[in-house]
C-alpha positions in Angstrom: -13.7 0.9 -25.8 -14.4 -2.6 -24.6 -14.8 -1.1 -21.1 -17.4 1.5 -20.0 -17.3 5.3 -20.2 -19.3 6.9 -17.3 -20.1 10.5 -17.6 -20.6 12.8 -14.5 -24.1 12.2 -13.0 -24.5 8.7 -14.6 -24.9 5.5 -12.6 -21.5 4.0 -12.1 -19.7 7.4 -12.1 -17.3 6.9 -9.3 -14.0 8.7 -9.3 -13.1 9.3 -5.6 -9.7 8.2 -4.4 -8.5 7.2 -0.9 -8.5 10.8 0.5 -11.8 12.6 0.9 -9.9 16.0 0.9 -9.7 15.7 -2.9 -13.3 14.7 -3.7 -13.9 18.1 -5.1 -11.6 17.3 -8.0 -14.4 15.8 -10.2 -13.6 14.7 -13.7 -16.1 15.0 -16.6 -15.9 11.3 -17.3 -14.3 8.1 -16.1 -13.2 5.4 -18.5 -13.2 2.0 -16.8 -10.7 0.4 -19.2 -10.3 -3.4 -19.7 -7.5 -3.5 -22.3 -4.5 -1.5 -23.5 -6.5 -0.7 -26.6 -9.0 1.0 -24.3 -6.3 3.2 -22.9 -5.1 4.0 -26.4 -8.7 5.1 -27.3 -8.8 7.4 -24.2 -5.5 9.1 -25.1 -6.6 9.6 -28.7 -10.0 11.1 -27.5 -8.4 13.4 -24.9 -5.3 14.6 -26.7 -5.6 18.3 -27.4 -9.1 18.5 -25.9 -9.2 17.7 -22.1 -6.8 16.8 -19.2 -6.3 13.1 -18.8 -4.9 11.1 -15.9 -4.7 7.5 -14.9 -6.2 6.2 -11.7 -5.0 3.0 -10.1 -5.1 2.7 -6.3 -6.3 6.3 -5.9 -3.7 7.2 -3.3 -2.3 10.3 -5.0 -1.4 12.6 -2.1 -2.5 15.6 -4.2 -5.6 14.0 -5.9 -3.9 14.1 -9.3 -5.6 10.9 -10.5 -8.9 12.9 -10.6 -8.4 15.6 -13.3 -11.0 18.3 -12.7 -13.3 18.5 -15.7 -11.1 15.9 -17.6 -11.0 12.3 -18.3 -10.0 9.8 -15.5 -8.6 6.5 -17.0 -9.5 3.9 -14.3 -7.1 1.1 -14.9 -8.3 -1.2 -12.0 -9.8 -3.4 -14.7 -6.2 -4.3 -15.7 -5.4 -6.1 -12.5 -4.3 -9.6 -13.4 -1.2 -10.9 -11.6 0.5 -13.8 -13.2 3.5 -15.5 -11.6 5.7 -16.6 -14.5 8.0 -19.6 -14.7 11.3 -18.7 -13.1 11.6 -15.6 -11.0 9.2 -13.1 -12.8 5.7 -11.8 -12.3 3.5 -10.0 -14.8 1.3 -7.4 -13.1 -1.5 -5.3 -14.6 -1.2 -1.6 -13.7 -4.5 -1.6 -11.9 -3.4 -4.3 -9.4 -3.3 -3.4 -5.7 -0.3 -4.4 -3.5 -2.4 -6.9 -1.6 -3.2 -8.8 -4.8 0.5 -8.8 -5.8 1.6 -10.0 -2.4 -1.0 -12.7 -2.1 -0.1 -14.2 -5.6 3.6 -14.2 -4.8 3.2 -15.6 -1.3 1.3 -18.5 -2.8 4.4 -19.2 -5.0 7.0 -18.7 -2.2 8.1 -15.5 -3.8 8.2 -11.8 -2.8 8.6 -8.3 -4.4 9.8 -5.4 -2.2 6.8 -3.1 -2.0 5.0 -0.8 0.4 2.7 -2.1 3.2 -0.7 -0.5 2.5 -2.7 -3.2 0.8 -4.9 -0.9 -1.2 -2.1 1.2 -2.8 -1.6 0.5 -6.5 1.5 -1.1 -7.7 1.7 1.4 -10.6 2.0 4.6 -8.5 4.3 2.9 -6.0 6.7 1.7 -8.8 6.7 4.9 -10.8 7.8 7.0 -7.8 10.4 4.5 -6.7 8.8 2.3 -4.1 10.1 2.4 -0.6 9.1 -0.6 1.8 10.1 -2.8 4.6 12.5 -4.9 2.5 14.1 -1.9 0.8 17.4 -2.0 2.7 17.9 -5.7 1.9 16.5 -5.9 -1.6 16.2 -2.3 -2.9 13.2 -0.3 -4.2 10.2 -1.7 -6.1 11.4 0.0 -9.2 14.8 -1.7 -9.0 13.0 -5.0 -9.8 11.2 -3.7 -12.9 12.2 -5.8 -15.9 9.8 -4.2 -18.5 6.6 -2.1 -18.8 4.0 -1.7 -21.5 3.1 2.0 -21.8 0.6 4.1 -23.9 2.5 7.3 -24.9 1.0 10.6 -25.8 0.9 9.8 -29.5 -1.3 6.7 -28.8 1.4 4.1 -29.3 1.7 1.1 -27.0 5.4 0.6 -26.4 7.2 -2.2 -24.4 10.2 -0.6 -22.7 13.1 -2.2 -20.9 16.8 -1.8 -20.5 17.2 -2.7 -24.2 14.0 -1.2 -25.7 13.3 2.5 -25.1 15.9 2.7 -22.4 15.4 6.3 -21.8 11.7 6.0 -21.0 12.4 2.8 -19.0 14.9 4.8 -16.9 12.3 7.6 -16.4 9.5 5.2 -15.3 11.7 4.0 -12.5 11.3 6.9 -10.1 10.1 9.7 -12.4 6.7 9.9 -10.8 3.2 8.7 -11.5 1.2 10.5 -14.3 4.3 11.5 -16.3 5.4 10.3 -19.8 2.4 7.9 -20.5 0.0 5.4 -19.0 1.4 2.1 -18.0 -0.8 -0.9 -18.7 1.5 -3.7 -17.5 4.7 -4.4 -15.5 7.0 -7.4 -15.4 9.1 -7.6 -12.2 11.9 -9.9 -11.1 10.9 -11.5 -7.8 12.9 -13.1 -4.9 12.4 -16.1 -2.6 10.1 -15.0 0.2 12.3 -14.7 3.4 11.3 -15.5 7.0 11.7 -12.3 9.0 11.5 -11.0 12.6 9.3 -8.1 13.2 9.6 -5.7 16.1 8.1 -2.6 17.7 9.5 -0.5 20.5 7.4 2.1 22.2 8.8 5.2 23.9 6.8 7.5 26.1 6.0 11.2 25.9 9.1 13.3 26.3 11.5 10.6 25.0 11.0 11.0 21.3 14.1 13.2 20.7 16.4 10.7 22.4 14.8 7.8 20.5 15.1 9.5 17.1 18.7 10.6 17.7 19.8 7.1 18.8 17.9 5.5 15.9 19.7 7.6 13.3 23.1 6.6 14.6 22.0 3.0 15.0 20.5 2.7 11.6 23.6 4.1 9.8 25.6 1.2 11.2 23.0 -1.5 10.9 23.3 -4.4 8.4 21.1 -4.2 5.3 19.1 -7.2 6.6 17.5 -4.8 9.0 14.9 -2.2 8.0 13.4 0.2 10.5 11.4 3.4 10.9 10.6 5.8 13.6 7.1 7.2 14.0 7.1 10.4 16.0 3.6 11.5 17.2 2.6 15.0 18.1 1.4 16.3 21.5 2.5 18.5 24.3 5.6 16.2 24.6 5.8 14.0 21.5 6.2 10.2 21.8 7.8 7.8 19.5 7.7 4.2 18.2 10.6 2.4 16.6 9.6 -0.6 14.5 10.7 -2.6 11.6 11.7 -6.1 10.5 14.9 -8.2 10.2 15.6 -10.7 7.5 16.9 -13.4 10.0 16.1 -14.8 13.4 15.1 -13.2 16.7 18.4 -14.0 18.3 20.5 -12.0 15.9 17.9 -9.2 16.0 18.0 -9.0 19.8 21.6 -8.1 19.8 21.0 -5.3 17.3 18.1 -4.0 19.4 20.4 -3.6 22.4 22.0 -0.7 20.6 18.8 1.4 21.1 17.5 3.1 24.3 15.5 0.9 26.6 11.8 1.2 25.5 8.6 1.5 27.5 7.3 -1.7 25.8 8.8 -4.1 23.4 7.4 -6.6 20.8 9.5 -9.0 18.9 8.2 -11.9 16.9 9.6 -14.2 14.2 7.1 -14.5 11.2 6.8 -16.0 7.8 6.8 -13.4 5.0 3.1 -14.0 4.6 2.5 -13.3 8.3 4.7 -10.1 8.0 2.6 -8.8 5.1 -0.5 -9.1 7.2 1.2 -7.6 10.2 2.4 -4.5 8.4 -0.9 -4.1 6.6 -2.6 -3.7 9.9 -6.4 -3.8 10.2 -9.1 -3.1 7.6 -8.2 -0.1 5.3 -10.8 2.6 4.8 -10.7 6.0 3.3 -8.7 8.5 5.4 -8.8 12.3 5.2 -5.3 13.9 5.6 -2.8 16.4 4.2 0.8 15.3 3.8 4.3 16.1 2.6 7.8 14.8 2.9 11.5 15.5 3.2 14.5 13.3 2.6 17.2 13.3 5.2 20.6 12.7 3.5 22.3 12.3 6.8 21.2 12.4 10.5 19.2 15.5 11.4 19.1 17.4 14.7 16.6 15.1 16.5 15.6 17.7 19.1 14.8 20.3 16.5 12.8 17.8 14.4 10.8 16.6 17.3 10.1 20.1 18.5 8.2 20.8 15.2 5.6 18.4 16.6 5.5 19.8 20.1 1.9 21.1 20.8 0.5 19.7 17.6 -2.5 17.3 17.5 -1.8 13.6 18.4 -2.9 12.9 14.8 0.2 14.7 13.5 3.1 12.4 12.6 6.7 12.4 11.4 7.5 9.0 9.9 11.3 8.3 9.3 11.6 5.3 7.0 15.1 4.0 6.8 17.0 3.9 3.5 20.6 3.1 2.4 21.5 -0.6 2.3 20.6 -2.0 -1.1 18.9 1.3 -2.0 22.4 2.9 -2.0 23.9 0.1 -4.1 22.3 1.7 -7.2 23.9 4.9 -8.5 21.7 8.0 -8.1 21.5 8.5 -11.9 21.0 4.8 -12.7 17.2 5.3 -12.3 15.1 8.5 -12.0 14.9 8.0 -8.2 17.7 10.4 -7.0 17.8 9.8 -3.2 20.0 6.7 -3.2 22.5 7.6 -0.5 20.0 9.2 1.9 19.7 7.9 5.5 15.9 8.2 5.7 12.7 9.4 4.0 10.5 11.4 6.2 6.8 11.5 5.7 4.8 14.4 7.3 1.2 13.3 7.9 -1.7 15.3 9.4 -5.1 13.7 9.8 -7.9 16.2 9.2 -11.5 16.4 8.1 -11.9 17.9 4.7 -13.6 21.0 6.2 -10.4 21.8 8.1 -7.9 20.9 5.3 -6.9 24.6 4.6 -6.0 25.1 8.3 -4.1 21.8 8.3 -2.1 22.8 5.3 -0.9 25.9 7.0 0.3 23.7 9.9 1.8 21.2 7.4 3.7 23.9 5.7 5.3 25.0 8.9 6.5 21.5 9.8 7.6 20.8 6.2 9.6 24.0 6.0 11.0 23.6 9.5 12.2 20.1 8.6 13.5 21.4 5.3 15.8 23.8 7.2 17.4 20.6 8.4 17.4 18.5 5.2 17.5 21.0 2.4 15.2 21.1 -0.7 14.4 17.4 -0.8 11.2 15.3 -1.0 9.8 11.9 -2.1 7.5 12.2 -5.2 5.2 9.4 -4.0 4.2 11.8 -1.1 3.6 14.6 -3.6 2.7 17.9 -2.0 0.9 20.5 -4.1 2.5 23.3 -2.1 6.1 22.0 -1.9 8.6 24.8 -2.5 11.0 24.1 -5.4 9.1 20.7 -5.9 10.9 19.6 -9.1 14.3 19.9 -7.6 13.1 18.4 -4.3 11.6 15.3 -6.0 14.2 14.7 -8.8 17.4 16.3 -7.8 20.2 15.9 -10.3 18.0 13.7 -12.6 15.6 16.6 -13.4 17.2 17.7 -16.7 17.2 14.2 -18.1 13.6 13.8 -17.2 12.8 17.0 -19.1 14.5 15.4 -22.1 12.4 12.3 -21.8 9.3 14.4 -21.6 10.3 16.4 -24.7 10.7 13.1 -26.6 7.5 11.3 -25.5 5.1 14.0 -24.5 6.1 17.3 -26.3 2.6 18.5 -26.5 1.9 18.1 -22.7 -0.9 15.7 -23.1 -0.3 14.3 -19.6 0.4 17.7 -18.0 -0.8 18.5 -14.5 0.1 21.0 -11.8 3.4 19.1 -10.9 4.1 17.1 -14.0 7.5 16.8 -15.6 7.3 18.8 -18.8 9.6 19.6 -21.7 9.8 23.3 -20.9 9.7 23.3 -17.1 
C-alpha cells in the first residue's frame, strides 16, 4: 500500500463513524488508502480471510462501514473533486458532499445530492440519493455517468451504460457495500439554479392536518417544488413544512397558499450556494440515534401516522421527503432504485444516548411497524435498519432478483458480505 495500515491499538487507529451507537463495532485494522491500487491490495489480503467494508462519510445507519474484527477500507484519501470541461465532474469516492457542492458552486454548476455536508458522496449515490432538488432533477444516481470499482476478484473496472452495464445498473440504488468498492465517480452536472427556500411551522396538535394537506398538495405540485414535512413527537406532535422552489418567491407564494395557515412562515430567495448553506444548517458533530424508514407509495392516513409519535420524546421524528417529479420520470427497473413512483420517503429518527439504544430500538420498531401497516413492506436502503422485517424486499422491491444475479457474477464468494448485503443465494 502507498497509504497506511493501522492496527487496533496503534496510533492513528480511528474507525468510528458519525453515530456513537455503533462504536462497539471495532475492526481489526483500518487501511487508509490513497489509490485504487491500495484498494485492490486490501481486497486481495482480505478475500477468504476476514470481513472487509469500505468507509467514506461514515454515516451508515447500521454501522456497516466498521466490520467487527475485519478490515475497514477508509477511502477518505480518495477525495479529489475535479470539474471537467463541459458538464461533468470527477469525484473520488471519499469526498464529502460539502466538497462536491463547493467545487461545483465555484463553477456555476450543481449536482442533486443530500444536504448533510459530512455525508459521503459514495454511500448517497449507491443507495439512490434523495435531496432537495430530486423532484426537479432526479436522484444523485440518475446523474452517474461512470464509476471505477474494485470487484471481489481484485480487478479495477470502469463501468458505464456501455461497459459492464449490469454492474453499472446495480450501483445506481443497489446499496452501499455491495458488489465492490468504488474508487471514483463521474457525474453529469447542471447549471446551478436560483431557488426560493421556505419553512412553515405548525403548533402542537396541528401535525395531522398539516401532513394530510401536504400530501394532497405535493401530489399536485410542479416538479420545480420540493418539500418535506418534519413531524416531531410529544403529547401532541407538532410539524414543520419546508423545502425549496426552483423559481421566484412570487410563484412560490401562490403555491404555498394551498397549505393550511402556519403559526410562522419564512420565505427567502437564495442563490444555489446560499441554499446549500441553508439546508446544511449549523456545524455538524457526531450524533447518537437509531433510525429506520418506510416509503409511502401514495398518501397515508395522516392521523394514524402522527398518532405513532404521540407521547414520544420530542427527539423522535417522522420526516416525509417528497418524491415523484423527475424521480418518477425514470422507470422503476431502469436503475436498482425501485421506489420511482412513490409520493414520499419517510425517515424515522430517534435521538438516544448509546446506553439507551436498546430501549430506543424497541420504540423505533413500534413506530416503523405501525407506519408499515400504512405503507406496506417498503424502505430506503440509505436509511438501512438492521432489524427491518423483510428488509431485502423492502429496500429493493421488484429489482431484487436482478441484484442477486449481479452479486452472483461479481461476488460469488461473498467477499463483501455483511448482515444485510445482497448475495447470490439470498
